[in-house]
N, C-alpha and C positions, 0 to 999 in steps of 0.2 A: 802560633802567636807567642811572641816573646813576652815574658813577664817584666813589668817595669822594675827598674833598679831602685833600690831604696837609698835614700840619702840621709845621712846623720845631720841633725840640726846643728847649725853653726851660729855662734854669737860673737860679736865684737863690741867693745865699748871704748869710748874715749871721753875724756873730760878736759875741756880747754877752758882755762879761766884767764880772763884779762879784763883792766878798768874798762825709642819706644818699640818694645818687642811686639810682634804681631799676635802673640798668644795672650796678651793682657786682656782681662775682662773689661767690661764697660766701666767708665769712671764712676758711675753711680753705685755699682756694687762695691767698688773699692772704697768709696767714701763711707758707705755703711759699715764696712769692716773696720775702717779707721776709727769711726765713732765708737764701735764696740770695744776696740783696743783702748781708746781714751777712757771709757767707762771702767774697764778692768784695771787700768793704771791708777785711776782715782780711787777705786775701791781699796786697792792695796795701800795707797797713801793714807786713806782715812783710817784703816786698821792700825796704822803706825802713828796716828795722831798728827798727820801732816795735812796741810791745806790742799784742796784739789787744784789741778792744773787747768788753765783755760786753753782752749784750742787757739792757735795762731795761724792764720791763713798764709802768711809769708813763710813761716817755718814749714808748714805743710807742703807748700809749693816746692820749696827747696828739698824737702825730704822725698817727695814723689819723684822729682827730677833725678835725684841721686839714685833712688831705687831703680828707676828705668835705665839710667846710665850703667849701673852695675850689671843689669841683665844684658844690655846691648853689648857691653865690652866683655862679658863673661868673666868678671872678676868680683871679688867680695872684699872690699876694703873701705876704710873711712876717707882716705885722702886728707886734704887740708880742711878739717871740719870748721875751725874758727873762721877761716877766710870765706868758706862757702856760706856759712850761716850768717856771718856779719854782712856779707854781700846780699843777703836776702832782704835786708832792710829792717829786720826784726831787732828791737832793742835788746841789749845784753844787760850788764856788761859781760856775763859769763855764758858760755854755750857748752853743750855736751850732746852726745849722740849714742844711742844704742842701736845696734843692727841685729837682725835675726834672719835666718834663712832656713827653710825647710819645706816640706810638702805643703801644697796649697790647702790641704785639709786641716791644717792646724788652725785652731780658733784663737781668739784674743786671750782667753784664760791660759791656754797652753803656752803662748808666747810670754806672757807675764810670769808664769810659773818658771819657765826656763831662765828668764832674766833674774828672778828672785833667787834661783839656785846658784847663780854665778856671782861671787863677791863683787867684782867691779861693776857689773850691771845693776846689782842690788843697790850699791852705793849711789850710782847715778840716778836710779829710779826714785830713791828715797832721799835725795838731796833736799834739805829744807828750803834752800834759796830759790829753787826753780819756781817760776810763776806761770810760764807758758810752755806749750808743747805743740809740735806739728808732726803729724804722722803721715808717712807716705808708704804706699804698698805697690808692688808690681808683681805680676805673675806671668811666667813664660818659661821658655826652654833655657836651661842652664847646664853646661857641661854634658850635653847629650841627653839630659833628662827633661821631660815635659812637666809643666805645671809646678814649677818651683816658685815659691813665694819669697820675695825679699821685702823685709820691713825695715824702714828707717824711722826712728823716733828722735826728733831734734828738740832739745830742751834749752830754755833761755831764762835768765833771771840773774840772781846774785850768787 
């Protein structure tokens, strides 16, 4: 039996300011994981004196679709974040996105810890003007590896 290849976690961040793979788990388990990640994000924001973010269904739908698309195309990129998030119908006027990819065994605290260790992700996570967030997750095969999780967190506000 071949041992599974290890993958290093990858992170991408973008800040834009202006005026389905067969191996995915059931949506209910992903929704629970997204809620856990929202709680971890808000805990970090509270420790830094920032107001909590509210979940936004439009941003969550856009984030989930983006995570699924990345898995399906076997790429890890932001693309045109502003256009995609503005097209979700969520109000801005500013939008940003953090991405993470790693083994599906990573939990919400580990993902937030990785974002906090990366200066651009940290700035995005702790931006005072954000009011809403949508979190999308997808798990499946990626680059020949099974059970890779892609997380997309879309932020909106000022």
